[in-house]
N, C-alpha and C positions, 0 to 999 in steps of 0.2 A: 539220571544218576541212580546208582544202586546203593541203598543204605543197609548196612549189616548190623544186627544186634546180637550180642553173645553174653552169656553169663560166665561166672568164674567157678562154677562147680566142676565136679569131675564125674564123668567126662563133660567137657564144655559143650553146651548146646547153642546152636546158632539159628538165626532166621534172617531173611533179606526181604526188602521191599523196594519197588521201583519208585523213584521220585521224579516227577515231570515238572519242569520249571518253564512257564510261559513268559516270554519277554514282551512287555507291553510298553506303552508310552511312559516316559519318566514322570514320577511324582515324587520329587526329591524331599519335599517338606511336609511334615505333619502339622495339623493345626496346633496352636498353643494358646491356652487361656491366659487372660491378663493376671489372674490371681490363682495362687496355689490352693487356697480354700476360701470359700465365700461364707462369711458369718453374718447371719441376719437376725436381728433382735427386734421384735415387735411387741407392742402392748396390746393385750387382749381387750375386747374381741376384735378379730380381723374379719371384715366382711368378705363374702364371696366375690370373686372378681378383682380383689386387690392385687396390685403389682408389688411383689416383694423385692425383687432385685432383677437387674438385667445382666446376664452373663455375656461375656464377649471373648471371642478367640480370633486370632489372626492366622492366615495361611498365605505366604508370599507367592505361592505358585500361581501361574496365569490360568485362565480358562476355568473349566470345570474342576480342575485340581485345586483351585483356590477358593471355590465356593463352599461355604460351610452350612451344615444343617445341625441343629441342636436337638438332642433327645435324651430321655432318661435311660440310664444303663439298665438293661434287662436284669431281672432278679427272680429266683425261685423261692425266695423267702416270702411267705404269705403275710408276715407282719410288715415287711418292707413294702410289699405290693399294696397293702392296705394304706400305708402312709402316702405312697405315691398317688393313690387314687384321689387324694384331696388337692392335688396340684396339677397345673398344666404348664407347658413351656411352648412358646412360639418357635417353630423350627427355623424361621428365617432370622428373627431378631434376638433370640435368646432371652426373651422376657418371661420371667417366672411369675405365675399368678396363682391365686387360690381358687379352687372350684367350689369349696364349701366354706361355711363360716367356722372360723377357728376360735377357740376360747382357751382360757388358762387351764381348763380341765384336760386339754390334749397333752399327752405325755411329751415332754421336751427334755433334751433337744431332739428335734426331728432332723435326721441326717440321711442324705441319699446322694447318689452319684449321677452326674450329668456328663454326657459325651458330646464332643464336637467332631463331626465326621465330614471330611471333604467329599466331593461328588465325582471323583475320578471313576470313569466307567470300567476301568480295568484293574486298578489297584488303589482302592480307597483307603485312606489313612485316618486315624482318629486319635483323640486325646481325651483325658478325663479330668474332672475336678469334683470336689466335695462341697456340698451345700449343707450348712448347719443352720437350723432355724430355732431360735429360742423365743418362746411365747411367755410374756410376763403378765402378771395381774395388772389390771387397770387402776388399782388402788394407789394411794400416795406411797412414794418410795420409802419402804421400811425394811428392816432386816431383824431377824431374831434367831436365836439358837433353837433348833429342835430339842425336845426334852432331854435334859442332861441330869445326872445325879449330882447332889451337893457334896457327897463325900465318897471317896474311893479308898480302898486299902491296897497297898502295894507291898510286896515282899521286898525286904532289903537285899535279897539275893538276885533281883532283876538285873539283867545285864544291860549295858548301854545299847541303845538302838531298839530296845523292846517297846512295843506299843502299850501305852497306858490307857488311852482313850481315843476314840475316833469321833469327831464332831461333825455336825451338819447344820446348815442354816436355811432359812426360807429363800426362795428364788428372787433375784433382783436383776435389774437391767445390767448393772455393772457386776463383774465377776467378784465373788467373795474372797477376801484375803484374811487368813487366820493368823493369830499371834498369841503368845503366852508370856506373862510376866510373873516372876516369883516375888513374894513379899519380902523375903530375907535375902534375895539375890545369891542363893546358894549354888545356882547353876546346875541343879539336879535334872531339870527338864527343859525340853525345847519343842517348838511347834514346827513340824515338817508337813507342809500342805495342810490337810485337815486332820492330822494325827498328832496327838501329844505323846512324845517319846522320851525314854530315859536317855539323858545326855551323859551323865557321869555316875560313878559308884555311889550308891545310896547308903545313908546311915539312918538309924532309927530316929523317928521324930514325926513332927506334924508340920506340914508345909501348905500354905495357901497359894494357889496359882490362879491368877486372873486370866481367863480366856477371853479373847476379843476377836470379833469379826467386823471387817470394814468392807463396805460396798459403795463406792462413790462417797457421797456425803452422809450416808446412813451407816450406823454402827450399832453393835450390841456387845454386852459384857456378861460374863458369868464367873462367879467366884467358886472355885473347886477346892475342897479341903482334902489333901492327899495325906493319908496316914501310912507312914513307912514302919512296918513291924517286922520283928524277927521271930516272935513266938507264934508258931503256926497251929498250936494245939487248941487255942481258945477261939480264934477267928476262922470261920469258914472262908476259904479263898477259892474263887472259880479258877479253873485251869486257864480260861481265857477271860479277858476283861471285856471283850466285845463278841457277841454271838449273832449269827443269822438264825432265822427260824429253821429248825430241823428237829428230826427225831421226836423228842418228848414234848414239844410245844405244839399244841393243837389249836386250830382256828375253827370257829363255827362257820356255818354256811352263810349266815348273815354277814359276817366279817368279809368273807371272800367276795360275796356279791356286791357289798358296798365299796370295797377298795380295789376291785379288779382294775388293773392298768392305771391305778392312781399313784400319786407320789408316795414315797416310803413313809410308813407310820412307825414312830419310835415308841417303845414302852420300856419300863424298868422292871427287871426281875430282882427281887430281894431274897437273899438267903440268910436265915437266922440260925444261931446256935441253939439247939433244942434244950440244952442244959442251962445255958446262959443267954436268954433271949435278948438281953441288951447288946449282945455282940451279933453284928450282922454285916453283910456286904451286899452292895447293889451292882447290877450290871445292866447296861443299855442293850436293848434288843431292837434291831431294825426289821420291820416286816413289810414285804411288798408282795402283791399277788399278781401273777401274770400268766398268760397262756403258755403252755409248755408243748405246743404242737410241733416245735422245731427240735425238741430234744436238746441235747448237749451241743450248743453252738454259740458262736459270737453273734451278737445282735447286728453287728455292722461288718461288712466284708472288707471295707477299706477305711482305715483310720489315717487321717492326715494331721500330723502334729508339727509344732514349730519349736526350734531351739536356736537361741542366739549363738553366733559363731564364737568359739573360744570360751564357752561357758565352762566353769571348773568341773572337775570330776565330781560326781555325786549329785549334780543338778537334777532335780526331779521335773519331769515334763508334766504339764498341767492337766493331762487327761489320763485317767486310769483305763486300762483295757481288760475287761473281764467278760466271761461267758454270760449269756443271758440266764436269769433265774438261778444265779449261782448259789443261793441259799438252799436249793433243792439237792445240791451235790456235795459229797464229802471229799475233803482233802484234794481240792483242785490245785494242780500244779501248772505253772506257765513257763514258757521258754521262748527264746528268740533265735532265729537263724538269719544271718550270722549273728554271733554273740560277742563280737570283738569290740564293739563300740558302745553298746547299750546292754542293760540288764533289766529283768522284770522280776518282781517278787510275787509271792503267792496272793497278794492283794491286787495285783495288776498294775502296780506302780512301776513306771519306767524311769531309770536313772542313766545318766551319762557316765560311762566308765572313764572317760578322758576328755580333755579339751579337743574340740574338732575345728581344724582350720579349713574353711570352705575352699580356699584356693588349692588345697592338696587333693580335693576330690576331682574326679574326671570332669572335663568340660561338658561332655555329653550328659552327665548326670543332672546338670543345671542346679547343683547344690542339694539334690534330693537323695536321701539314703533310704533304700527300700529293704524291708525285712519281712519275714514271715513270723507271726506270733502263733504259737500253738499252745493248747491246753489239754490236759488229760485228767480224768478222774476214774480210777479203776480202768475199765475197758473203754470208757467213752473218750473220744478224741475230737478236737475241733481246731480249726486254724482260720486265720484271716491275714490280710495284708496291712502292714504299717508303712507309711511313707513319712519320713521326718525331713522337713525342709530346714536346712541350716541357714538362718537369716544372716546374710552377709553383712559384715561391717566394712564400710567404705574406707579401705586402707591405702588404696593406690589411685594415682591420677592417670588419666589417659595418656598415650604416647602415639605420635604419628610415625608411620613407617619412614617418612622422609621429611626433611625440613623445608624442601622446595619441590613443588610440582610444576611442570611446564606442559601446557596443552596448546594445540592449534585449533582455531575455529574460523571457518570461512565467513566472510562478512554477510553472506546471504543465508546463513544458517536459519532454519525455521524454528519457531517456538516449540519446545518439547524435545528437540534433538540433544543427544548427549554430547558433552564436551570432554569430559574425563571423570575419573573417580579418585578420590582421596580415601585413605584408610588409616584409622587409628584403633588402638587396642587398649583395653583396661584389664589389668591382671585380677581385679576383683571378679569372682565368678558370676556374681549377679549382674555385672556390667558387661565385661567382655566386649562383644561387638554391638551391644545395645546402647550406643551412644547417640547423643543429639548433636548434629552438625549445624553450624550457622556461619554465614558469611558476615563478618563483623566490620570489615574495612575494605575500601576500594570499589564498592559497588553502589555509589550514591544514586545512580539512576535505576537501580533494581533490575539490571539486565540479566541476572543469573539467579537460578534456584538450586539449592542443594537439598538432596533427599537424605533420609535417615541412613541409607547405606553408603553415603559419601559421594553419590553420583551427582555431578554438576550438570545442569541442563540450562539451555537458553530459555529465559522467561518470555512472556508475551508482552513485555514492556519495551517498546522501541525496537530498533534494529542496530546491529553492529555496523559500524562504518569505518573502514580502514583509513579513509581520508581524514577523519576527525580524531580517531583514537586508534592507535596502532597496537596497543596492548593494554591489558588490565592487570594491575597488581593487587590481588585479593588476599585478605587475611581470613583464614577459615579456622574456626574454633570447634573443638570437640569437647563436650561436657558430659560427665556422668550424672546420675540422679542425685548424687551427694553434693554436687556443686563443684567438684574438682574439674579442671579443664586443661587443655593444651592447645597451642596454636601452631599453624604452618602457613607458609606462603604459597600461593598459587598464581603463576604467571600465565595469563591467557593471551597468546599471540593471535591477533586478528589477521587472517590471510586475505590479501587483496583479490577481488574478482573484478571482472570488467563490467561494472555497474554504473559507470559515469561516461556519458557521451562527451566528446570534445565541446568546449564552449568558446565561441569566438569572442575576442576582446574588442570592444568598441573603441573608437568609431570605425565604421566601415564605409567611409566616404573619402574619395580621392579626387582632388582637383588637379588636373594636369593640363598644360597648355598644348594647343594644337601646333602643328608644324613639324617639319622634318628635324629641326634641331632638338626637338624634345623626344625623339625616338631613343629608347634606352632608359628613360626615367623609370624609377622603381618605387614600389609601394609595398611595405612589409605588413603582412597579415599574421596575427598571433592568435593562438588558441590555448586554452588551459584544459588539461585533462587530469582530474584528481586521482585517477588510478595510477598504479606504479608499474615500473618496468614496461614490457611491451604492451600492456593494457593501456598505458598512457602515452605511447609513441604514436604520432599522428602523421598521416600522409594526406596531401591536398590534391584536389582535382578541380579543374574548371569545367563545369558540366553544362553551362547554359549561358547564353548572352554574348558569346564571342563570335558573332556572325561573320564579321569581316576579318577574323583572325588577326585582330589588332593587338592582342595581348598574349602573353605567355605566363604560365604559373609554374614555379619551381619550388619544391619542398626544400626547406632548410632544417638544420638541426634545431633542437630545443623547441619543437612544435611551432615553428614559424614557416612562412612561405613568402616568396618574393613574386609579386605581380609586376610585370614589366611591359612597357610599350615596345612592340616589335615592328609595327607599321605606322606610317604617318597618320596622325589623327586630323580630321577636318571638322571643325565645329559646325560649319555651314551645312555639312551633310548629316552628321550625327552629333547633336549637342550633348547627348548623355548616353552612357552605357550602363545597363543593369546586368552585372555578372553574378551568376550563381556559383558559389564556391562550396565544395564538399570537403569536410575534414573527417577522415575515417581512421580509427585507431586499429591496432593490430591484435586486439583481443579475440577471444573465441567464445561466442560469435562477435564479430566486429560491430562496434557502435559508431554511428556517424552523426554529424550535424551539418545542416545546410544554412548558409548565410548569403545575403545579397550585398555585394559591393557596388555602390553607386559611383561611377566615374563621371565627373563633370568635366567636360572639355572646355577649357578656358579660352576665350576668344583672343586671338592675336590679329593685329591689323595686317592680314595677309591677302585680303580680297579687295580688288579695285572697285570703286563705285561704278554703277552702270545705269544708263538712262532706260526708263521703262518703255520708251519708244525708240525705234531705230532712226526715225526722222520726224521732223515737225514742220507743218505748213500752216500759214495763216494769211488771209487777205484783210487789209486794214485801210481805212480811209486816210488820206493825207493829213487831215486837219485834227486828228486826235490830240488831246493836250499832252504836254510833256509829263512823263511819269505814269501815264495811264497804261495798265497792262495790255500789251498786244498779244502776247503768247507766253505761256508758262511751260518751261521744260522741267521735268521731274526725274530725279535720280534716286537710286537706292543703293545700300551697301549691306552685304551679308554679315559683315562684322558688326558686333554689338557696339553701341554707344559711339558709332562713327559720326563725326560732325562734318557735314558736307558744305562746301563753299562753291558758289557758281561765279564764273567770270567770262568776259568776252575774250575769246582767243584770237578771232580774226573778224574785223569789221572795217574794210577799207574806207567806207564813207564816214565813219564816225558818227552816224546818225542814231545808233542804238546803245542802250545800256541794259544791264541785267542786275536784278536784285541778288545780292550775294547769298542771302538766306533762302529765298523762296524760288529763285529761278525765273521770276517774272521778267520778260523782255518788254521794254518801253522805249518811246522816243527820248533821245537825249538832247535834241536840238529843237528850235522852234519851227513853225510851219514854213517860214520864209527860207529856211535852209534845207528843206526836204525836197526831194524829187520823187515823182512816181516811178514805178518800175519794180522789177523782181530783184530782191537782195538775198544773198546767202551769207549767213554769219556763223562762225564756229563758236560754240559755247563749251567751256570746260567745266567739269565738276571735279573737286579734289577732296580727299579725306585727310589731307595733310601729308600723305606719303604717296598714295596712288591717285591717278587721275584718269578721266575718260573724256571724250569729246563727241559732240553731236552737232549735226548741221541743222540749222533752223532756216527755212525758206519763208520769207515774208514779202508778199506782193503789196505794194502801196499803190492805191488808185486815187484819182481825183474825183471828188463828189461834185455834183452840180453847183452846190453852194460855193465850193472852193473855186471852181472855174469862174463863176459870175463875179465873185469877189476879185479875182485876178484881172478879169477883163475890164472891170469898171474902176480899177484902182486909180486910173489916171484922172477920171472925171469926178469921182466922189471924194470929197474932202474929209479930213478927219473930224470936221465939225458937223458931219451929217447928223440930221435930226432923228434918224432911225435908231431905235434902241433894241438891243438884243433881248430875246426871251430870258426870263428868270425862273429857275426851278423853285417850286414851293419849298422843297427840301434838297439840300445838296446830295444827300444819300438816302435811298429808300431800301429798307431791309424787310424781306418777306420770309416766312417760315412755312415750308410745304412738306406734307407727308410724302414719303417716297411712293411712287406709283400713282400719284394724283394727277389728273388731267382737268384743266379748267381755269377759270379766272382766279387770280390770287391777290389782286389789288389794282390800284391806279397810281400813275405817275403824273403829277400836275406841274404845268408851267404857266406863267403869266407874261403878258407883253404890254409894256407901257403904251405902245402905239396902237394897241388893239389889233395888231396884225394877226392874220390867220396863221396858226402854228401847225406844222406837220411834224409828227413824231416817228422816229425809226429806231431800230436796235443796231448797235455796233459792238463788236465786230459782226460781220455778216454770218460767221459760223454759228452764232447763237440763235440766228433766226430760225434754224431748224428745230430748236428746242422751245423757244419762247416766241410769243407774238404780242404786239401792242397795237391797239386801235390808234391810227394816226391822228385822229381828232380828239377822241375822249380820253386817251391815255390809259385805257383798261388793259392791264397786263395779264397774260394767260400762259399756262403751260400747255404746249402743243402735244407732247408725248410723255409717256410715263418715265420718270427718272428713277434709277436705282441708286440707293445709298451705298457708298463705299468710302473708305478713308481717303481715296484719291479724288472722289467727286462728291464730297459732302457739302460743298459750297460753290455756287456759280456767281461770278462777278462780271458785269458788262455795263455798257452805257446806253442810256436812252437820249438820243439827239433831238433837239427841238429847233426847227428852222422856220423863221418867219418869212413873210412875203414883202417885207420892206425893201427899200432901196438904200444901200445894197442889202440883200437878204443876210440876216445875221443868224448865227447858230449858238446854242448853249447846250450843255449836257448835264445830266444828273447820274450819279453812280447808283447802280442797282445791285443789291446783294440778295441772292436767293439761297437760303440754307435749307437743306433737306433734313427732315426728321426721320430717323430710322424707324421702321415698323418691323415687327417680328414676323417676317415672311419666310424665314429659313429655319428648318428644324436642325437640331444638332446632328452631326455626322461623325460616327466612329471611324478611326483609321483602319479597323478590321471589322468584318461581319461577326466574327467570333474569336474567342481567345482560349488558350489553354496554358496550363502551367503545372509543374510538378512540385509537390511538397514531400518532405520526408515523413515517415510514419512516426518518428519520435519528436515531431514538432511540439515545442513547449508553448502553450497558449498564454497570452495572445500572440500569434505568430504572424509577422508581416509577410504578405504574399508577394513574391518577387515578380510582379506583373505591371507593365506600364500601359495604362489605358489613355489613349489620346482622342480627344473629341474636339471637332472644329464646328463653328457656327458662322454662317455667312452674314449674320447680323452684327451689330456693333453696340458698344455701350452696355446698358442694362439688359438689352435683348440678347446679348451674347454671354451673359453670366450664366454658367452651367452649375446645376446642382445634381448630385448623384444619389441614387437609391438602389436598393436590391429587391428582387422578387424571384419567386420560383420555389420548388420543393426543398432545396437545400440552402436557401438564403439565410435560414436561422443560424447556420454555422459560421456566417461571415458578417463582418461589419465594414462599411465603406466610409471614408472621409467625404462628407457631402461637398466639400469645396475642391479638394485635390484629386479625389477619385482613387486614393490608395486603399488597398484591401487588407483586412486582417482576418486570420482564421481563428475561430474561437471554440471549436468542438474538441473535447479531450479524447484523442484517439485511444489512449491507454485504458480508459474506463468506458468504452462504448464498443458496440459490435463492429468487427472489422468491415471496412468499406473502402473500395479501391478508387472511387471517383465521386465527385460532387458536381452537380449541374445547377446553375442558376443564371439569372439575367441581371445585367447592369442597366439601369435606366438613367439616361441623361436628359434633363429637362432644362430648357433655357429660360430666359427672363427670371432668373434667380429662383427657379423651381416652380414658376407659375405659368410657364409658356408651353412650347411644343416639346414633345418627348420622342426619344428614339431608344431602342433596346439593342443590346448585343449579348449573345450567349457566352458564358464562361464555363469551361470544363476544368476542374482541378483534379489532377491525378495524384494518388497517394503511392509513394514508392516505399514498399516494405523491405527491410534489410534481408538479404539472402546471402548465403555462402555459395558462390559459384565455383565450379570445378572446371578445369580445362576439358574442352570437348573436341573430339575429332570432327572432321568435316561431315562424317556420317551422322553426327548428332544435330547438325544444323537443320533448320526448317527446310523442307523440300516441297516441291509441287506434287501433289497427289492427284491422280487423274479424277478421282471422285470428290475433289475438294468442293466445298460449298461456294457458289457463285455469288459475288456481290459486285456492286457497281460503283464507279467513281462519280461523284456529284459535286458540283459547285466549282466555278472557275477560280482555282486558287493556285498559287505558285510556291515552289520550294526548291531548294538546292539539296541534292543528295550529299550527305556528309562525306568529306574526303576520306574519313577513316573507314567507310563502309566498303567492303569487298564487293565489287560490282559483278560478281558471277551470278548467273541465273541458271537454275536447274530446269531442264526442259524434258517434256515427255518425248520418248524416242519415236513414237508413231505420229507426231505432229508433222504436218506438211512443212518441209524446210523452207519453202518459198513464202510461207506465211509466218514463220517464226520470227521472233524479235529479240534483240539483245539490248541491254542497257549499255549504251556506248561508253567508252572510256571518258568521253567528255561529259558524262553524267546527264545525258539527255535521253528522254523517251521518244522514240521516233515511230512514225507510221511508214512501213515499207511498201504498202500497196495503196491502190486507189480506193477511195471511199465514195460509194454511190448510194444515195439515199434510197434508190429503188431496190438495191440488192441487200440493204440492211434489214434484218427482221425487225418489224415495227413492234415496239413495246408501247409505251405511252406517247412518246414523241421522238422516235428515232434514236433512242439511247442504245448504245452498244454495250452489253454487259461485259465487264472485264473482271473475270474471277480473280480473287486474291488467294495466295497459298495458305493452306492450313498448316498447323505445326506438325512436325513429325511425330508419329506415334512412338518412335523409339527414343524421343527426347525425354530426359528425366527432369529438365529444368522447365521454367515457365516460358510460354510462347510470347513473342513480342506482340504488342497490341497497338493498333492505330487509335488515336483519340476520337475519330469520327468513323461511323460504320459506312457512310456513303459520300461519294464525291462526284461532282458534275463538271463537265467541260463541254462547251459548245464550239462547233467548227463547221464551216460550210463544206458542201460536197466539192470534190475536185480531185486532182491528181497530186498525190503526196508521196510518190515513189522516192523522191529525194529526201523525204523526211521533214517533219515539222515538230516542233517541241510542244508538248502538252504538259499540263501541271499534274503532279502526283499528290502533293500534300499541301496543307495550308502553310502560308509563310511563317517561318519561325518555329514550326512544329516538326518533330521527327518521331517516328515510331519508337517507343520506349521498351526496353527489355530490362526487367528488374533483376535479371541474373547477370547483367553486364559487369565485368570485373574491372575494378580500378587497379592501377599499378603504379609503382614508382621505381626509382632506380635501385632501391635496396632489395627488390624482389625479382625473381625471374619474370620476364615479360609474358603475360598471359592475356591474350586478346580473344574477345568473342564479338563477332560482327553480326549485324542484322542484314540479311540478304533480301532484296526486293525482286519479285518475279510474278508473272502472270501464268496461270495454267491453261489459258485459252488465248492464243496469240494470232487469231485470223486477221486482225487489223492493226494491232499495236505490238 
């Protein structure tokens, strides 16, 4: 810019200058002190290092522009510099301290200027304040007038307003207040400040005026006799009633040295009439000695005075403004610029010319009126700055811009984020925007904070939750410093975000009957989602456990789903289904939950009983007693709680009977009605609805005893003296540990005739298992017996035949019960298990995994107890009896982990027997947002792919939803290439010869698996196991043979797989299986 300056002379003269303005960072605000003027009063002595006051200024600008440094304003006045040398100020805290010891001898008040400067590197801004320090004597608070005359003479011609006397008092902590009372209440005089002035027209006479000074609780009085005279010939009268030292009054060196820079000394000069000595007049003279090195100047460059708003015209300000050492100068005149509001007289007294309304001043002035005071005496001139702060009277209450404010806040708002700003204004100039805001109602949980500028922030107390509180109705109050206030309403609407995953409504157990007639039965699943709109709308997916495609899941309105039976269920094949259901909302990003629905298949009597053997055969002697078990047929029924009943279906001879409950076949008639030979009888078993039949072949033979008895029946009479043997016990019962071989006891008979007795075992089929000494009766087990529920007890006869005539036979029942020993370890139904859990699983989370363990033992030996071991076992708990797993590690507050590996240990004999382990891999599915991909984004076979091998003979079905395409390398031999057939089988197209296979460790053919495409932006599918094995003999397999690809019930998982329902366009992403080296498969 070009700035031109010109005068108004003739001819006009001009000059120009270039003005360059550099634009830097904005520094909109200057610092502002808390107080317009700091007044400090201390009692002497004040030790060095004492803290007098701490100044404070604010600057709302951020960064360096808001950082404040405090300093003394620079001065070229040596007297001011000398005063400043006694103090120090902390540039960071504004703490003002003494550097030297101060006493009451130090001239007071001490006044200086302090600046607050911000640290803007380009455009620093500053502000100033005045500090006044009064040092009082340490004596008891007292006050007294400095020397005053007892009588003064005043001409009756003195005009109202004329000064009669100026008074002074000793210094005190409290400011002195002067007053005057006339004895006769004539109203001639009044006290204005420290001056006694004429108030009205004077008349000759004698008036006593009591002068009083008050300072706090201290006061002093002086009685002044004022003589008002009209005869000026007899009484000498001074032109002035108060004089400063000048001209004709001389001071000695001793006086100057003694009183230099000390408080003013008062003396009285008396004038007498030379002709009439008893006529005299007194005048007070104030003497002060000071350095005059600054010449004609004001001792202070900045005066800060206070005046209450709307004070009446003529109000005197409490500080006089005069040049330094004014007694040394004649006829000093003062003036103000501008002079429209205040005046100053020759004594430096400033008066208000009119009442001043602070609200009519400019807002930028902050209620401060700034003027220049100037003084001149002859050719000497001086000036200083006067700032008068109009002390605002609190006349107005604050007002808000609006009666209602409405703001929106997302429920995931972080502490410290702004919600909105309210604004109120106060017409009082000292208040304006300097109001205090408070939230007075509607925030009982202290969720919000309001700042001094009206900005409302989220506090660090709790979080907003749309699901519990959709809005807050706040009352905000703005108050000024005088206590006036105003209110407004603030309505904060909480905006819903997708922060609640769907929650399944219990129970999730369905009991459904088996059979075709129950196809179509339905089970309704419900979830709740506390979010609103699409954030709370849920779609369901059946993601695991539907191996036989027995169920269908359909999403319904209102966050429900219908699970229905679409294929016939068979409890005998699958008694229970564990279905994993996913509920996913439509938020961004989507949140989901996974739950397990247990489907118990209820048994229906739909299965016929069946015999455990296709045929039964037994050889028995003819003479066994009626009811003795010859043969036991045994049947089972896959239906639960079926009660089986046995009956004879066909027996032409009528010789046999069967026990309805046990299936034991016995003779129904006596020996005389039996005939030897081979008999076939049909035995039925029935469950009340269904029945089955089996043929039992029983060959009856005659024993020697039977034949002898028959041949001699004609010659031996019933009165024969031969007695039959008698068993010591009718029944012998022995308990034998399974697997034991050897003697187990004795079977004893007696014969009254002392005939020799021969023992044998019947039926003959038991003779392969047991042996008996024919003479001693020692019974032994011949071969190890295995305990089972079918063969836990053996029942047979021991026959005793004597040598009498006729030979007679007797029998004893023998029961051999096997005791189960713990000779079988538990067996898992799988070598290893895997399962998928959602990343947002809420602990404790039930793991949807069914672990089945069988034990060949029985009873106590077959009682299984479960436990865990392995590196990740600490994250899981297992029910020691049922084997159900629970996940206990908090995924939200731990490092991301995609899989956990541990082992389940099954121990029989109630935890004290044999143990078996199975490995469990738990995969964590983290939610992702998948996008539709072209076929070019699918995983493909790279020629350089890493080779891995298949290990362990496991089986799997490739999911029907998987697209069975395979990407092949173009340069592979077409005769060796392989395709996953539409029948979903992996085939071997060529012969496999162990001599042609490159030997690794044991003739394993490495089958490389495809790596993920480098062009794919999503996650690659992952197999739960890195290595699989399959064994097969060498041979010709050109026609193909099926090998296993994956463990049963496990499929490769892709976390990017997209779920869909009917309300969205169908987007599918399939996992493609392929090998990149297909020489043999």
